[in-house]
PLY file of the C-alpha trace (Angstrom):
ply
format ascii 1.0
element vertex 66
property float x
property float y
property float z
element edge 65
property int vertex1
property int vertex2
end_header
0.00 0.00 0.00
1.23 3.50 -0.76
0.73 6.37 1.65
0.05 9.93 0.55
2.93 12.37 0.79
2.90 16.04 -0.14
6.71 16.26 -0.46
6.90 13.46 -3.07
9.35 11.53 -0.89
11.80 14.34 -0.17
11.15 14.19 3.57
10.51 17.89 4.02
6.83 18.15 4.93
6.60 15.52 7.70
2.95 14.94 6.76
3.40 11.18 6.36
4.20 10.45 10.00
3.03 6.95 10.90
3.00 4.97 14.12
4.43 1.48 13.70
2.08 -0.93 15.48
3.73 -4.20 14.45
6.69 -5.36 12.40
9.21 -2.74 13.49
11.95 -5.30 12.77
10.98 -5.06 9.08
11.73 -1.33 8.85
15.29 -0.23 8.03
17.01 2.28 10.33
16.10 5.94 9.76
17.74 7.82 6.89
19.81 10.91 7.76
16.96 13.11 6.50
14.48 11.26 8.71
16.75 11.67 11.75
16.97 15.41 11.05
13.17 15.69 10.74
12.60 13.57 13.84
14.76 15.89 15.93
12.92 18.99 14.72
9.41 17.55 14.97
9.87 15.30 18.02
8.93 11.86 16.75
8.01 9.26 19.35
10.19 6.12 19.37
7.49 4.12 17.56
6.90 6.75 14.85
8.48 7.01 11.41
8.10 9.05 8.24
6.58 6.80 5.59
8.34 8.56 2.71
11.71 7.83 4.29
11.15 4.37 5.80
12.35 1.38 3.80
10.12 -1.61 4.59
11.46 -5.15 4.07
8.52 -7.22 5.33
5.06 -7.06 6.86
4.42 -3.90 8.88
1.23 -2.54 10.44
0.98 1.23 10.81
-1.63 3.81 11.70
-1.81 7.42 10.58
-3.36 10.57 11.94
-3.74 12.38 8.62
-6.54 10.30 7.03
0 1
1 2
2 3
3 4
4 5
5 6
6 7
7 8
8 9
9 10
10 11
11 12
12 13
13 14
14 15
15 16
16 17
17 18
18 19
19 20
20 21
21 22
22 23
23 24
24 25
25 26
26 27
27 28
28 29
29 30
30 31
31 32
32 33
33 34
34 35
35 36
36 37
37 38
38 39
39 40
40 41
41 42
42 43
43 44
44 45
45 46
46 47
47 48
48 49
49 50
50 51
51 52
52 53
53 54
54 55
55 56
56 57
57 58
58 59
59 60
60 61
61 62
62 63
63 64
64 65
């Protein structure tokens, strides 16, 4: 499934913040851009930016923007 993103994957808008409910082990470590955004926008430990996260297996997420 694809998630909407206003920045087209550049990681600048932070609108695609998701909470990882299950499968965190299937998400690659944050990119440098995601780390920078997370510091500025105070991501919780279980949150990621969908446009920056590389998923390698089954993951369940929830969003607040739909």
